[in-house]
C-alpha positions as CSV (number, residue, x, y, z in Angstrom):
1,F,-41.6,10.6,-11.4
2,F,-38.0,11.5,-11.5
3,R,-38.1,12.6,-7.8
4,Q,-39.5,9.2,-6.8
5,Q,-36.7,7.4,-8.6
6,W,-34.1,9.7,-7.0
7,L,-35.5,9.2,-3.5
8,G,-35.7,5.5,-4.2
9,F,-32.0,5.5,-5.1
10,L,-31.0,7.5,-2.0
11,F,-32.7,4.9,0.3
12,E,-31.3,1.8,-1.3
13,P,-29.3,-0.3,1.2
14,T,-26.0,0.1,-0.8
15,T,-26.3,3.8,-1.1
16,V,-27.0,4.1,2.7
17,L,-24.0,2.0,3.5
18,D,-21.8,4.1,1.2
19,A,-23.0,7.2,2.9
20,L,-22.3,5.7,6.4
21,A,-18.8,4.7,5.2
22,I,-17.8,8.3,4.4
23,F,-19.8,10.0,7.2
24,P,-17.0,9.8,9.8
25,Y,-14.6,11.7,7.5
26,Y,-17.0,14.6,7.1
27,L,-17.9,14.6,10.7
28,E,-14.3,14.8,11.6
29,K,-13.8,17.7,9.2
30,L,-16.7,19.6,10.7
31,G,-15.6,18.8,14.3
32,D,-13.1,20.4,16.5
33,K,-9.5,19.2,15.9
34,S,-8.5,19.5,19.6
35,K,-11.0,16.7,20.6
36,G,-9.2,14.2,18.4
37,L,-12.3,12.2,17.4
38,L,-10.3,9.0,18.0
39,T,-13.5,6.9,17.6
40,L,-14.1,8.1,14.1
41,R,-10.5,7.4,13.2
42,L,-10.9,3.9,14.5
43,L,-14.0,3.4,12.4
44,R,-12.0,4.4,9.3
45,L,-9.2,2.0,10.3
46,F,-11.8,-0.9,10.6
47,R,-12.9,-0.1,7.1
48,V,-9.3,-0.6,5.9
49,F,-9.2,-3.9,7.7
50,Q,-12.3,-4.9,5.9
51,L,-10.6,-4.2,2.6
52,V,-7.7,-6.3,3.7
53,R,-10.0,-9.1,4.6
54,L,-11.8,-9.0,1.3
55,G,-8.5,-8.6,-0.6
56,Q,-7.3,-12.1,0.5
57,Y,-9.4,-13.5,-2.4
58,N,-7.7,-11.2,-5.0
59,T,-4.4,-12.4,-6.4
60,T,-3.3,-8.8,-7.2
61,F,-3.9,-7.8,-3.6
62,Q,-2.0,-10.8,-2.4
63,S,1.0,-9.8,-4.5
64,F,0.8,-6.3,-3.1
65,V,0.8,-7.6,0.4
66,N,3.7,-9.9,-0.4
67,V,5.8,-7.1,-1.7
68,M,4.9,-4.8,1.2
69,T,5.8,-7.6,3.7
70,K,9.2,-8.1,2.0
71,S,10.0,-4.4,1.9
72,L,9.0,-3.8,5.5
73,P,12.6,-3.3,6.8
74,Y,13.3,-0.7,4.2
75,L,10.0,1.1,4.9
76,R,11.0,1.2,8.6
77,L,14.4,2.7,7.7
78,L,12.7,5.3,5.5
79,L,10.4,6.2,8.4
80,V,13.4,6.6,10.7
81,V,15.1,8.9,8.2
82,L,12.0,11.0,7.6
83,I,11.4,11.5,11.3
């Protein structure tokens, strides 16, 4: 009985989507670093953009984006100093 519940949980759509979301990270860790795996990095970047798109409905996220936008010149200066 427990095994059926556990297998049912593993194949729920939300669980499969979560697994697919983190799959590129582990694939990159297992892969050769010299190949770059640029495609997988782009997939992770698209996930970040999805969060940004969903965040437009959250006032806290809007405040964070506003602060980051206003501090962009200082962040650029910090990047120049660090490099």
